C-alpha positions in Angstrom: -18.3 24.3 143.6 -18.2 20.6 143.0 -21.5 20.6 141.1 -20.2 23.2 138.8 -17.4 21.5 138.1 -19.4 18.0 137.7 -21.6 20.1 135.1 -18.9 21.6 133.2 -17.1 18.0 133.1 -20.2 16.4 132.0 -20.6 19.4 129.1 -17.0 19.2 127.9 -17.4 15.2 127.7 -20.7 15.8 126.0 -18.9 18.4 123.5 -16.2 16.1 123.0 -18.3 13.1 122.3 -20.2 14.9 120.0 -17.7 16.2 118.0 -15.7 12.6 117.7 -19.1 11.0 116.5 -19.3 14.0 114.0 -15.9 13.4 112.8 -16.4 9.6 112.7 -18.5 9.2 109.3 -19.2 5.7 107.7 -17.8 5.8 104.1 -20.4 3.5 103.0 -23.2 6.0 103.3 -21.7 8.6 101.0 -23.8 8.3 97.7 -21.4 8.8 94.6 -23.2 10.4 91.6 -21.9 10.1 88.1 -21.0 13.8 86.9 -19.0 12.8 83.5 -16.9 10.6 81.8 -14.1 11.0 79.1 -11.7 8.7 77.2 -8.8 11.0 75.7 -7.3 9.3 72.5 -4.4 11.3 71.3 -6.3 14.4 72.2 -5.2 17.5 70.4 -6.6 19.6 73.3 -4.6 17.8 75.7 -1.1 17.4 73.7 2.0 19.1 75.6 4.1 20.2 72.4 7.5 19.0 71.9 8.5 19.9 68.1 6.5 20.8 64.6 7.3 21.1 61.2 4.4 23.4 60.2 4.9 24.5 56.5 2.7 27.6 56.8 5.4 29.0 59.2 8.5 28.3 57.5 10.9 31.0 56.0 14.0 29.6 55.1 13.3 25.7 54.9 17.1 25.0 54.9 18.0 26.4 57.8 14.7 25.5 60.0 14.4 21.6 58.9 17.6 20.9 56.8 17.6 17.7 54.9 20.2 14.9 54.2 20.4 12.3 51.3 21.2 8.8 52.2 20.9 7.7 48.3 20.3 9.8 45.0 20.2 13.7 45.0 16.9 14.3 42.7 14.2 15.2 45.1 12.8 18.8 44.8 11.5 20.2 48.4 9.1 23.4 48.3 6.2 25.0 50.3 3.2 25.3 48.4 -0.4 26.4 49.8 0.6 25.8 53.4 1.8 22.3 52.7 5.3 20.5 52.3 5.8 18.7 48.8 8.5 16.5 48.1 9.0 15.2 44.5 11.4 13.3 42.6 11.6 12.2 39.4 14.4 9.5 39.8 15.1 7.7 42.9 16.4 9.1 46.4 16.3 8.1 50.1 16.2 11.3 52.2 15.5 12.7 55.8 14.1 16.0 56.8 14.7 17.3 60.5 11.9 18.6 62.4 12.9 18.1 66.1 14.5 16.4 68.8 13.9 12.7 70.2 12.1 11.3 73.4 11.3 7.5 73.3 7.8 8.3 75.1 6.5 10.8 72.9 3.8 10.3 70.1 4.8 11.5 66.6 2.0 12.5 64.4 1.9 13.4 60.5 -0.9 14.6 58.4 -0.4 13.4 55.0 -2.5 14.8 52.4 -1.5 13.1 49.3 0.6 10.5 47.4 1.5 9.6 43.7 3.8 6.9 42.3 5.4 4.5 44.6 7.6 5.1 48.1 7.7 5.2 51.6 7.4 7.9 54.3 7.6 7.7 57.9 9.6 8.6 60.9 13.6 8.1 61.3 15.2 8.9 64.6 18.7 9.3 63.9 22.2 10.9 64.8 23.8 13.5 62.8 26.0 11.1 61.1 23.6 8.7 60.4 25.3 5.6 61.9 22.6 5.1 64.4 19.0 5.1 62.7 15.6 4.1 63.9 13.1 4.2 60.9 9.3 3.5 60.8 8.0 3.7 57.3 4.7 3.1 55.4 4.7 2.0 51.7 2.4 3.3 49.3 1.3 3.0 45.6 -0.8 6.1 44.7 -3.1 6.6 47.7 -3.0 3.3 48.9 -1.1 2.1 51.9 0.6 -1.0 51.2 2.8 -2.1 54.1 4.6 -1.1 57.6 8.1 -1.7 58.5 10.7 -1.1 60.8 14.4 -0.9 60.0 17.3 -0.3 62.5 21.0 0.5 62.1 23.4 0.3 64.7 26.9 1.9 64.4 26.6 1.8 60.4 25.4 -1.7 60.4 21.7 -2.7 59.7 20.4 -4.7 62.5 17.0 -5.7 61.7 14.4 -4.8 58.9 11.0 -6.4 58.7 7.1 -5.7 58.6 5.3 -4.9 61.5 1.8 -5.0 60.3 -0.8 -6.3 62.4 -3.6 -5.2 60.4 -4.1 -3.0 57.1 -7.6 -2.6 56.4 -8.8 -2.0 52.4 -9.6 1.5 53.3 -6.0 2.4 54.5 -6.0 5.4 51.9 -5.1 9.0 52.0 -5.4 11.8 53.2 -4.8 10.1 56.6 -3.1 11.2 60.1 -0.3 8.4 60.9 0.4 8.3 64.7 3.5 6.7 66.1 3.2 6.0 69.5 6.7 5.4 71.1 6.6 3.5 74.4 10.3 3.1 75.8 10.7 -0.5 74.5 8.1 -1.0 72.3 5.7 1.1 69.8 2.0 1.6 68.3 1.7 2.5 64.8 -1.9 3.9 64.0 -3.5 5.6 60.9 -6.5 7.9 61.4 -8.8 9.4 58.5 -12.0 10.0 60.2 -13.5 8.9 63.6 -11.0 7.2 65.8 -7.5 5.9 65.1 -6.8 2.5 63.9 -3.9 0.4 64.9 -2.2 -0.9 61.8 1.5 -2.2 63.5 3.0 -2.9 66.7 6.5 -4.0 67.7 8.7 -4.8 70.8 12.5 -3.7 69.8 14.3 -3.6 72.9 16.1 -6.8 72.2 18.0 -5.2 69.4 17.9 -1.5 70.6 16.8 -0.2 74.1 15.8 3.6 73.0 15.2 4.2 76.7 19.1 4.3 76.9 19.8 8.0 78.0 22.5 8.1 75.3 20.1 8.2 72.5 17.9 11.0 74.5 21.2 13.0 74.0 22.2 11.8 70.4 19.3 11.0 68.4 17.0 13.6 66.4 13.7 13.5 64.8 13.0 13.3 61.2 10.8 13.0 58.1 11.9 9.6 56.3 11.4 9.7 52.7 12.4 7.2 50.2 10.7 8.1 46.7 10.9 6.4 43.1 9.3 8.6 40.6 6.6 9.9 43.2 5.7 12.4 45.8 4.1 13.2 48.7 2.0 16.0 50.1 2.3 16.8 54.0 0.2 19.3 56.2 2.3 19.4 59.0 4.4 16.9 61.2 4.6 16.9 64.9 5.8 15.5 68.3 4.2 15.8 71.6 3.4 14.3 75.0 0.2 12.6 74.7 -2.7 10.9 76.4 -2.5 7.9 74.6 -5.4 5.3 73.6 -6.4 5.3 77.3 -5.9 6.0 80.7 -5.8 4.1 84.0 -4.2 3.2 87.3 -5.4 6.8 88.8 -4.0 7.9 92.0 -4.4 11.2 94.2 -1.0 12.9 94.6 -0.8 13.9 98.5 1.4 15.7 101.1 3.3 13.4 103.4 0.5 12.6 105.9 -1.7 11.4 103.1 -3.8 14.6 102.8 -5.0 15.4 99.1 -2.5 18.0 97.2 -4.9 20.6 96.7 -2.5 23.0 94.7 -3.8 25.8 92.5 -7.2 25.1 93.0 -6.7 21.8 91.4 -6.2 18.1 92.7 -2.9 16.1 91.0 -3.0 12.6 90.0 -0.6 10.1 88.7 -2.4 8.5 85.5 -0.8 5.8 83.5 -1.2 6.6 79.6 -1.9 3.5 77.7 -0.5 1.7 74.8 -0.2 -2.0 74.7 0.7 -4.4 77.2 3.2 -3.9 80.3 5.6 -2.6 79.9 4.3 -0.5 77.1 2.6 2.6 79.3 4.0 5.8 80.6 3.6 7.8 84.1 1.2 10.5 83.3 0.4 13.4 85.5 -2.9 15.1 85.5 -4.8 18.1 87.2 -8.6 18.4 88.1 -10.7 21.4 89.2 -12.7 19.1 91.6 -15.8 21.7 91.3 -15.9 20.7 87.5 -14.9 17.9 84.8 -12.0 19.6 83.6 -9.2 17.0 83.8 -6.0 18.0 82.1 -2.7 16.3 81.0 0.1 18.2 82.6 3.2 16.2 82.3 4.9 12.7 82.0 7.5 11.2 84.7 10.2 8.4 83.9 12.4 7.1 86.5 16.3 7.0 86.3 18.2 3.9 88.4 21.6 5.3 87.5 21.8 2.4 85.0 22.1 4.3 81.9 18.1 3.4 81.0 15.2 5.8 81.7 12.3 3.7 82.7 8.8 4.1 82.3 7.3 2.7 85.4 3.8 3.0 86.3 1.3 2.8 89.2 3.1 5.7 91.2 2.2 7.3 94.3 3.7 11.0 94.5 3.7 13.0 98.1 5.3 15.9 98.7 7.2 16.7 102.2 7.2 20.4 102.9 10.0 19.9 105.4 12.4 18.9 103.3 11.2 20.2 100.2 11.0 17.0 98.1 8.9 15.1 95.9 9.1 11.4 97.2 7.1 8.3 96.6 6.8 4.7 95.2 6.4 3.3 91.7 6.1 -0.5 90.5 9.0 -1.7 88.8 6.6 -3.0 85.7 9.7 -2.5 83.2 11.4 -5.8 84.5 8.9 -7.7 81.9 11.6 -6.2 79.2 14.8 -8.3 80.9 14.1 -12.0 81.9 17.2 -11.2 84.8 15.0 -8.7 86.4 12.6 -9.1 89.1 9.2 -6.9 89.6 9.6 -4.7 92.7 8.3 -1.7 94.3 10.8 1.3 93.9 11.5 4.4 96.1 11.3 7.5 93.6 12.5 11.1 94.7 12.9 14.6 93.1 13.9 18.1 94.3 12.2 19.4 91.1 8.6 19.6 90.8 7.7 16.5 88.6 4.3 17.3 87.7 4.9 19.7 84.7 6.6 18.8 81.2 9.1 15.6 80.9 10.4 14.8 84.0 12.9 12.4 85.6 12.8 11.0 89.1 15.5 8.9 90.7 14.7 5.7 91.6 16.1 2.8 93.8 14.9 -0.5 95.2 13.1 -0.6 98.4 13.8 -4.3 99.1 10.0 -5.5 98.5 10.4 -7.4 95.5 8.3 -9.8 94.1 4.6 -9.8 92.3 3.3 -6.6 94.5 1.8 -3.2 93.0 -0.5 -0.5 93.4 1.4 1.0 96.6 0.0 4.0 98.6 2.2 5.2 101.3 1.6 8.1 104.4 3.7 8.9 107.3 1.3 8.2 110.4 2.4 10.7 112.9 0.6 9.4 116.0 2.4 6.0 115.6 5.5 7.8 114.1 5.6 4.9 111.3 5.6 4.7 107.8 2.4 2.9 106.4 2.1 1.2 103.1 -1.0 -0.4 101.6 -0.4 -2.5 98.7 -1.5 -5.2 96.5 0.1 -8.9 97.0 -0.4 -12.0 95.0 -1.9 -14.3 97.5 -3.4 -16.6 95.4 -4.7 -13.5 93.6 -3.9 -9.8 94.4 -4.9 -9.1 97.9 -4.6 -5.7 100.0 -1.9 -5.6 102.6 -0.5 -2.9 105.1 3.5 -2.7 105.4 4.9 -0.8 108.2 8.3 0.7 108.6 10.7 3.4 110.5 11.7 4.5 107.2 9.8 5.4 104.0 12.1 4.1 101.5 13.1 0.5 103.0 12.7 -1.9 105.9 9.2 -2.6 105.8 7.2 -5.7 107.2 3.3 -6.7 107.0 1.2 -5.4 109.9 -2.3 -6.4 108.4 -3.9 -8.4 105.5 -4.2 -10.5 103.1 -8.0 -9.4 102.6 -10.0 -12.2 101.5 -11.1 -10.1 98.7 -9.4 -9.9 95.5 -8.0 -6.3 95.3 -6.7 -3.2 93.1 -6.1 0.1 93.3 -5.7 0.2 97.0 -5.4 3.7 98.7 -5.8 5.4 101.9 -7.7 8.2 102.7 -9.6 10.2 105.6 -13.1 10.3 105.8 -14.0 13.0 108.3 -11.2 12.3 111.2 -10.4 9.1 110.3 -8.4 6.8 107.7 -10.2 4.2 105.7 -8.7 1.9 103.2 -10.3 1.8 99.8 -9.7 -1.1 97.1 -11.3 -2.1 93.5 -11.9 -5.4 93.0 -13.0 -8.4 90.5 -16.1 -9.1 92.8 -18.0 -6.0 91.2 -17.7 -4.1 94.4 -15.1 -1.3 96.0 -14.4 -2.4 99.0 -14.1 0.0 102.3 -11.4 -1.5 105.1 -10.6 0.3 108.5 -7.0 1.2 109.2 -4.8 0.0 109.6 -6.5 -3.3 110.7 -8.2 -4.0 106.9 -11.0 -5.2 108.6 -14.3 -5.1 105.9 -16.6 -2.5 106.6 -18.9 -2.0 103.4 -18.9 -1.3 99.9 -18.9 2.0 98.2 -22.4 3.2 96.9 -22.5 4.7 93.2 -25.2 5.2 91.0 -23.5 4.3 87.7 -20.3 2.3 88.4 -17.8 2.2 85.8 -18.7 -1.0 84.0 -21.4 -3.1 82.8 -22.4 -6.7 83.1 -19.5 -7.9 80.8 -16.6 -5.3 81.8 -14.0 -6.0 84.2 -14.3 -4.2 87.2 -10.8 -3.8 88.7 -10.8 -0.6 89.3 -9.2 2.3 91.0 -11.4 4.3 93.6 -9.6 7.5 94.4 -12.3 8.7 97.0 -11.0 12.0 98.2 -12.4 14.5 100.6 -12.9 18.0 99.8 -12.7 21.3 102.2 -16.2 23.3 102.2 -16.7 25.4 99.5 -17.4 22.8 97.1 -20.6 21.4 95.3 -19.4 18.2 97.2 -17.5 17.2 100.0 -16.2 14.1 98.1 -14.7 13.1 94.7 -13.9 10.1 93.4 -12.6 9.7 90.1 -12.2 6.2 88.4 -11.7 4.6 85.1 -13.1 1.6 83.0 -11.6 -1.4 82.0 -12.4 -1.4 77.9 -9.7 -2.1 75.9 -8.8 -0.3 72.6 -10.3 -2.2 69.5 -8.6 -3.7 66.7 -5.0 -4.4 68.5 -3.2 -7.5 68.3 -1.3 -9.8 71.1 -1.8 -9.1 74.7 -2.7 -5.4 75.7 -4.2 -3.7 78.6 -5.2 -0.3 76.7 -7.9 0.6 78.7 -9.9 2.9 79.8 -11.9 6.1 79.9 -12.3 8.3 83.1 -15.2 8.9 85.4 -16.1 11.5 87.8 -18.2 10.9 90.7 -19.2 13.5 93.8 -20.0 12.2 96.8 -23.2 13.0 98.9 -23.8 11.9 102.7 -27.2 10.2 102.9 -28.9 8.7 106.2 
């Protein structure tokens, strides 16, 4: 009997040991093969519509799109051949309503023709016209001459000036005018053929902060016109949530324990929608069927700290807690850069509503983690009964560290790190049965570290990394393990760091998105 028991014990030990060995996979043995690359540039097929003035669908213009004069009343407004045509034999200034206002939306106008001299653009104003925010473009015949901002608060002029950064000689009609609103700043572009060309930009929070919730509630979006014996012919006007100029800061949305959220057959990611330099980015939510490359914009998220302002923070990690039916996570308070009295910090975010779709507002509050810290990834370690936070902290350059707490939204202390290497886009994922930490870097490598000790274990193998010999390499790795049934057991979604051309001043308007499938090799 004793021999039988010993034999059974040896067999049991062998099976357990074999399973443990099989469950322990070295991530540096995974070969990642690039599948596709895509940069979304105000992509029409990705836009989430908010409002539209579409002449071919208008019956009852006076009701659907009412107008208001500020001066003169000599304009003729007509719908002809699927176009909105406004002519003026005198001198008049007016607005034509087309939708509500959102300070994080993109506003687009497809302009076919102009004659004479005048201005066209977008006006965000209240019904009485006491608060007005106008972005206008001056024209003479079919040539664009200048771009201006004008702000009126409580009926008084606050500012009026040019916002042109570059106006090419070929800035002629027909063209599409694209106004990308970024909370406390804006980008203005025009597009004839090919990619949009940036012609203007402005930071305006010092004289009006359109992130204030009162403006979301009171302002409306209008076509602005100032015509002096001139006319305009417009194909359509629309507002939408868009992909912007580039995308970055990619992080998989997870469950509380760090397991990737695979819902409706899709992985879900927070990805920043790029415009210019910080703080002019927006937190986007995208989804992906991990068997193909069909990345899709699903919505944007802004954050409410109960101070009357909606903040466009980015570098967020969302997780879903099914026990409490809550969406929670962390974001980085980059909008502190708009106010010299604020400090950059990590914010805890929470929502009962599913924030993945459309336009969402999550509650945000301080965690007590204040300073030059960003790119946080959070999970609950059930084995230890602790919350663990992998993040990048500035120690003569950003370096990965792990913090720990009994409570998800406060009370963190460091338990590991900083690592020796420059770090960015840190994340924790299971490979096999074991958690590992991944980090991009400036060292032209993606590093793999142990969890939670942050001991360097190797680098990620890629056949075509998302950089060349001249490009920045501080990318976000986003390695995710998939269940059986997919063409690859591992996927990684990364970005590059190529800025959008022709912008002026500091800007981080990268990048394109790269999909990799990972295969375990000997």
